[in-house]
N, C-alpha and C positions, 0 to 999 in steps of 0.2 A: 202420916201424910200431912196432917194439919201443920206440924212443926216444919216440915220441908217447905210448905207453901209460905209460911211466915218468913223463913230464912231467905227464900228466893225474892220475896217482895222487898226485904230489907236491902239486899244486894242491888236490886234494880234501883231502889231509891238513892243509894249511895252513888251509883253510876250517873244518875241524873244530876245530883248535886255536884259531883266532881267534874261534870262535863264529859263529852265523848272524847275518847283517846284517838289521836291521829293514826292513820293507817301506817305512815312511815315517819320515823324520827327525822327532824331537820338535819340537813348536812352540816358538818362541822365547818365553821367559817375559817377563812384564811386570814391570818393576822399580819399586818404590816407595821413596822416601826419606821418613823421618819422624824426629821427635825420639825419642830412646830411650824416653821415658816413654809414647809412643804406639804403640810397636811391637806390643804385644799386642792393642790395640784394632784396629789396621789388619789384622793377621793374621786377626782374628776376622771382620771384614766381608768380606775377600776370600778366605776359606778355600777356597771352592769353585772359585776361579779363574774362567776365562771360556772357554767353548767348547773345553775340553780344554787350555787354556793356563794354566800355573802362574803365580802371583803371588809374587814374592820381595820381602820387606820388609827394607830396610836402614836401620840407625840412623845418623843424621848430626846434626851441629850445624846445625839449621835456621835459626838466627839469622844465619848467614853463607851461606845457600843461594845467593844471587845470585852471590857471588864463586866459589863452588864450581862452579856451572853454567857459568860463563865459562871456567874452567880445566880442567874434567874431561876425561879422555879419552872421546870419544864412545862407545867400546865399553863403558865403565863407567857411563855417565850414566843417570839415572832417566827413566822414562816418565811417572811420576806423582809429585807431591810434596804433602805435607801442610803447609799454611802458615797463619799468622795473617792475617786479612783485611787488616791494616794493611800487609802486604807486597805487596798486589795491584798497585797502580799502578806501583811501581818495577819489578816483575818483568814486567808487561805492556808497559811502555814500552820495556824492554830486549829485548823479544820472547823472553823466557825462559819464558813460559807461553803457551798457545794459547787463543784465543777458543773458547767452547763453544756449540754449538747445544743448548739445553735445552728439552725438550718442555714446552708450556704446562701440561699436567697435572702435570708434576713440579714446576714453579715454584709452582703453586697449593698444593701440599702442604707448602711450606716457609715459614718465618716471613719475611715480606717484608723486614724490616730486615736479616736475616741474608743474604738474597740480594743486597741492595743493597751489602753490604760487599765483594762480589766483582765489582762493576761497575766498569768503567774505559772512558772514552770512550763508544763505542756498543756495547761488547761485555760479555759475561758470561765471567768467567775462572775460576770455581770453584764447587763445590757445598759449601755450609756443612754441617758435621757437628754442631758443638756451639756453644752460645752462653752468654754471661754478661752480666748487667747489674746495676747498683746498685739498691738498694731502701731504703725507709724502715723501720727496725726500731723498734718502740715497746714500751716497758715497760708492759705492760697492767695491772700492779698499780698503777703510778703514774698511768696514764691509761686508765681502764677503757673509755671511749668514744672511738673514733677521731675525731679532729678532721676536720670536713668541709672546712675551708679552711686554708690556711697561716697566715692571720691568727689563727684559733682555736688552731692548734698553737703559735704564738708566745706567745699570751696564757697558755696552759696551762703552757708551759715556764717562762716568766718568773715566773708565780705560784708554781710549785713552788720556784723558787729564792728568791723573796721569803719563802716560808714556812720556809725553811731545810731543806727535804727533799732537795734536790739541790744540786750545785755547778756542773754544766755543763748549761746549758739545751738545747743542741743539739750533739751530738757529730759535728761535720762536720770531718773531717781535712783539714788544709791543709799546715801546716808551713812551713819556711824558703823554699821555692821556690813555694809555692802548689800547688794540685792542680785541674787543669781537669776531671778525670774525676769526682771526688766532688762538685764544685760544679755540674756540668753540669745536673742536674735543676732547680736554682734558676735558672741562667742561661737555660735554654730556657723555664722557667716565666714568666720576665719578658719573653719575646719574643726572646731572643738565639739565634743559631745560628752555627756555625763557618763553613760554606760553603754557598752555594746550589747548585743543580744545573743541568745542561744539559737539552736536550730528551729525552735518553735516561734521565735520572734519575741520571747520574753526577755526582760532585762537580766544581764549577767553581771553581778557586782564585782567579778574579778576582772572584767574588761573595762578599765577606767580610761576615759579619754580627755581628762582635764588638761593634760600636757602631752597629747599625742604628737606624732611627727609633723603632720600637716599644720596643726595649730602652732607648734613651735616655730616653724618656718615663717609664719605670717604674723606672729605676735608683735614684731617691731612696729606694726601699724598702730598698735595701742599706745606705744611710746610717742608716736607722732601726734595722735589725737590728744594725748596729755600735754605735750609740749606746745601745741598750737592753742590750747585752751578749749578745744571742741568739747571735751568731757571734763567734768568736775565731780569727783566722788563725794564732795561735801553737800551736794544738792539732795535735799530730802524730797519725799513724795509731795508734801504740801508746797514746797518752794517750786518744784518742777511744774505742778499744776498752776500755781499762781503766775509763774513766768509766761506760760502759754496763754492762759486766759486773758492776761493783761496786754498781750501782743508783744511781749519782750522775749519770746522764744519762737523761732519759726518752725521748730520740729519738737515733737513730744512723743514719748513711748507711753501708751496708756492701754487700758482694758475696757471691756464693755460696761463695767461699773462706773466709768467716767462719762457715759453717754449723757447723763443728766447735766453734768458740767458743760459738756459740749453744746447743749441746747441753749446755754446762757450767753455764748460768745456773740460778738457783734460783727465778726468778720467771716468770710468764707473759709472752709477748711476741707481737707481731703483725708480719707481713712484708707491707708494702703499697707502693703507689706514693706518692710525695710528693703531698699534697693540692694542689689548684689554688691558685695565687697570684692569677691573673687569670681572669676568666670566659672560657671558650672557648679557653684556651691550656693545653695539657697540659704539665706538667713532665716532659719526656722525658729519660730517662737515655741514655747511650751503650750500644750493644750490640756487644760484642766477639764475634767468631766465628772458628772455625777450620775449614778445609775442604780438599778435594782439588782440585788443579789438574793439567792435563796439560802436559807440556813438548814442545818441538819435536823432542826426541830420539825421541819415540814414532813420529814420521813416519820419521825416519832408520832406526829399528830395524824399520820395517814392522809396528808393532803399534798404530798410531793408532786404528783402529776399535775394537780390544779395549780400549785404555786409556780411550777416550771412553765406551764402554759401561759399563765398571767405575765410572767417576766419575758419569756422568749418570743411570744406571739402578740399578746395584747399590748404590752408596754412598748415593744419594738416597732409596732405598726405606725404608719404615717398618721393615722387618725388618733391613736393613743398618744403619740408624742406631741401632736398639735394641741390636744386637749390639755396635756400636762403643762406645756409651755405657756398656754394662755392663762392658766391659773397659778403659775409658778411664782414663788417669792424671790427668785433669782433672775438676774438679767443674763440671758444666754440663748444661743440658738439651739434648736433641737438637734440631736445627734443623727436623727433620721434625715437623709438628704432630701426626700420628697417633702417632708414636713417643713424643713428649713426653707425650701423654695416658696412656700406659701406665706412666709413672714413678710408683713407689710412694712416694718421699720427698716428703712433703707440704710440707716447708720449701722444698725445691728448686723444687717446682711453684709455690709462692707467690712465689718470686723471679721466675719466668717470667711469672706473671700481673702482677706489679708492672712488668714491662717491656713491657706491651702497646702502649705509645705510644713505645717506644724508637726511636732513630735509629741508623743504622749508625755504628760507630766509623770516623772518617775514615781513608781508605786512601791518601791522596795525600801525597807527601813534604812539602808545604807545611804539613801539620798539625803537624809538630814545632815549627816556629816559632810557629804560631798557638797551640798548646797552652801553650807557655812564656809567651807574652804574656798569654793569658787567665788562667792560673794566678796570674801576678804581679799582675794587676789585682784579682783577688779578695783576694789577700794584702794588697795595699796599702790596699784600701778597707775591710777588716774587721780591722784591727790594733788597734782600741780608740782611746783618746784620741790625737789627732794624725793619725788616718788620712786618707788622700787621699780627697776626695769621689769617690763612684763614677763620676759623670759624667766627671770629669777622668781617673780611673784607666783607664777603659775606652776613652776617646777616645785616650789615650796608647798603649794596647795596640794599637789598630787602626793607629795611625800608625806605631808601631814595626814591626808586621808588614809594612805596606806598604813601609817603607823598606828592608826586607830582601829585597824583590823579590816579596813575596806579593801 
């Protein structure tokens, strides 16, 4: 009996020294990987955690996230990742992100083109958080009344050059390799498109529109823009920016990242969509978006319901998106329509309005080759005297893309 009392006392002493054990073990945290510039924004949107579960945000190089997810120790793997929508198809095809069931009411509250950027096959793989698109910037001192059509824009620009008031009629950056993104509003405005879609609205790489029938019929306008000097493919991004800021270009195609530059100009300016080139065809810019996706590791870690709720409900909400945008390291509007309506920056809001007809930035791997072919077609057809006729340049671009397996 005495031995038993001694043993009991020793065990009680150890319990006191070791501290009382919690009644319930702490819930496993949800781990999120993001680019370092987006860590503060992510911590802001997930600050409250979910049902008593903490969210831990880790900074990683997200440009190589696919390789990292393939090689990471599962114990250290993320449950949620913040990705560029252009990464969606590659990650989904490799089963490195999970399809999401998104409530219809949630989808209605988001910009459609931003949602489209995360579609792949017949699934939705992410919730967009921020978006960017190109817009037309006009020097309102040089052009007091906004041109209603692109033909009127062209005449106004060329007249200003003829009068000796400007040197660059249209500051459309292309450069040595061309630029499919800056030229896309003109391309789509002439009836062009990169890829068609399947029944679910996802991109179909077999439906290529670089040289489709409608675009072919309207491509001679590009030859006119080249012959009149409206467009010059030798214009780099820096030269285009300098021409507009110095008052030597009445029109400029730019994105939200150029807002800081716009704040330095000494003249009035407007931010609008590119005016229509054809009736009933909107010149649609590409819409880039960034958003959260859930990885298969969330299931392994037994946090899939929590991770899914964080992405489809917390991050998708107006409050979540407003908090994210306020702390974001990027310049862009929230993808949530109600959150975007609260943004006080009128210039940023104007960029968003200019992208009302935008189409999702292509998220399939085939876009890399199509983008190069498209950019080169614009470069070759707008290089001034000796330029390749547009019909020939774009037919060659589609043929080249097809030959590479597109």
